[in-house]
C-alpha positions as CSV (number, residue, x, y, z in Angstrom):
1,M,13.9,-14.6,13.1
2,A,11.8,-12.3,11.0
3,Y,8.4,-11.0,12.3
4,T,5.4,-12.6,10.7
5,P,2.3,-10.5,11.0
6,K,-0.8,-12.3,12.2
7,L,-3.2,-10.4,10.0
8,T,-2.5,-9.5,6.3
9,Y,-4.6,-8.1,3.4
10,K,-3.5,-8.8,-0.1
11,G,-0.1,-10.1,1.2
12,K,0.8,-7.0,3.2
13,P,0.7,-6.6,7.0
14,L,-2.3,-5.0,8.6
15,V,-1.9,-3.7,12.2
16,R,-4.6,-2.1,14.3
17,C,-4.0,-0.1,17.5
18,G,-7.2,1.4,18.9
19,N,-8.7,3.5,16.2
20,E,-5.6,3.5,14.0
21,I,-4.8,0.9,11.3
22,Y,-1.5,0.7,9.5
23,Y,-1.4,-1.2,6.2
24,G,1.9,-2.1,4.6
25,S,5.5,-2.5,5.7
26,L,7.5,0.4,7.3
27,A,10.5,-1.0,5.4
28,D,8.9,0.1,2.2
29,P,8.9,3.8,1.0
30,F,5.1,4.1,1.6
31,V,2.5,2.9,4.0
32,I,-1.2,3.4,4.4
33,F,-2.5,5.0,7.6
34,M,-6.2,4.8,8.4
35,Q,-8.0,6.4,11.3
36,I,-11.5,5.3,12.3
37,L,-13.5,8.5,12.8
38,T,-16.9,7.0,13.7
39,E,-18.4,3.6,14.4
40,K,-21.9,2.2,14.1
41,E,-23.6,-0.7,15.7
42,E,-24.7,-3.5,13.5
43,N,-26.2,-6.8,14.8
44,G,-24.9,-6.0,18.3
45,M,-21.3,-5.4,17.1
46,K,-19.4,-2.1,16.6
47,M,-18.3,-1.6,13.0
48,A,-16.0,1.0,11.6
49,D,-18.1,3.6,9.7
50,K,-16.2,6.7,8.5
51,I,-12.5,6.2,8.0
52,H,-9.8,8.7,7.0
53,V,-7.2,7.1,4.7
54,M,-3.7,8.5,4.0
55,L,-0.9,7.3,1.8
56,M,2.2,8.3,3.7
57,S,5.9,8.3,3.0
58,T,8.0,6.4,5.6
59,D,10.9,8.8,5.1
60,A,11.6,9.9,8.7
61,S,13.8,12.8,7.5
62,K,10.6,14.6,6.4
63,P,8.3,16.5,8.8
64,L,5.0,14.7,9.3
65,P,2.8,17.0,7.3
66,E,5.1,16.6,4.3
67,R,4.9,12.8,4.5
68,V,1.2,12.7,3.5
69,V,1.0,12.0,-0.3
70,K,-2.8,11.4,-0.6
71,Q,-5.8,11.4,1.7
72,S,-9.5,10.8,1.5
73,S,-12.4,9.8,3.8
74,K,-14.3,6.7,3.0
75,T,-17.3,4.9,4.5
76,G,-16.7,1.3,5.6
77,L,-13.5,-0.6,6.3
78,Y,-13.6,-2.6,3.0
79,T,-13.9,0.6,0.9
80,A,-11.0,2.2,2.8
81,L,-8.8,-0.9,2.5
82,E,-9.5,-1.2,-1.2
83,I,-8.6,2.5,-2.0
84,G,-5.6,2.2,0.3
85,S,-4.3,-1.0,-1.4
86,M,-4.6,0.6,-4.8
87,W,-2.8,3.8,-3.7
88,L,-0.1,1.7,-2.0
89,E,0.5,-0.7,-5.0
90,R,0.7,2.3,-7.4
91,A,3.1,4.2,-5.1
92,L,5.4,1.2,-4.6
93,K,5.6,0.5,-8.3
94,E,6.6,4.2,-9.0
95,A,9.0,4.5,-6.1
96,P,12.7,4.3,-6.9
97,A,14.4,1.0,-5.9
98,K,16.3,1.1,-2.7
99,K,20.1,0.5,-3.0
C-alpha cells in the first residue's frame, strides 16, 4: 500500500520535523527544503518568521553542497512555500524524464 501524506500543499507532500520542512516527493528529481531560522509570537502562538528555502536535487550520488540548486531567505511560511512551489514546479518541468 502506498504512503499517503497527511499534509499536502498544491498536491505535493509537506513534512515537518522540528524546524525543518520538506516539500515535494523524494521520488522526484528535486525537492524543496526549508529551515525555520526564527520564530515570533503572535496571538499567543509561535509562528515561523525567517525561513531559509532551498531547491535541492534528490540525486544521492552528488555531495550535499552540489545538490543545492537555488536558495533564498524569506519572511513567513506562506511566502517561503510560494517561492518554493514555483521553483519546484519549474525544476520538475525542465528535468529529464526518468526511464
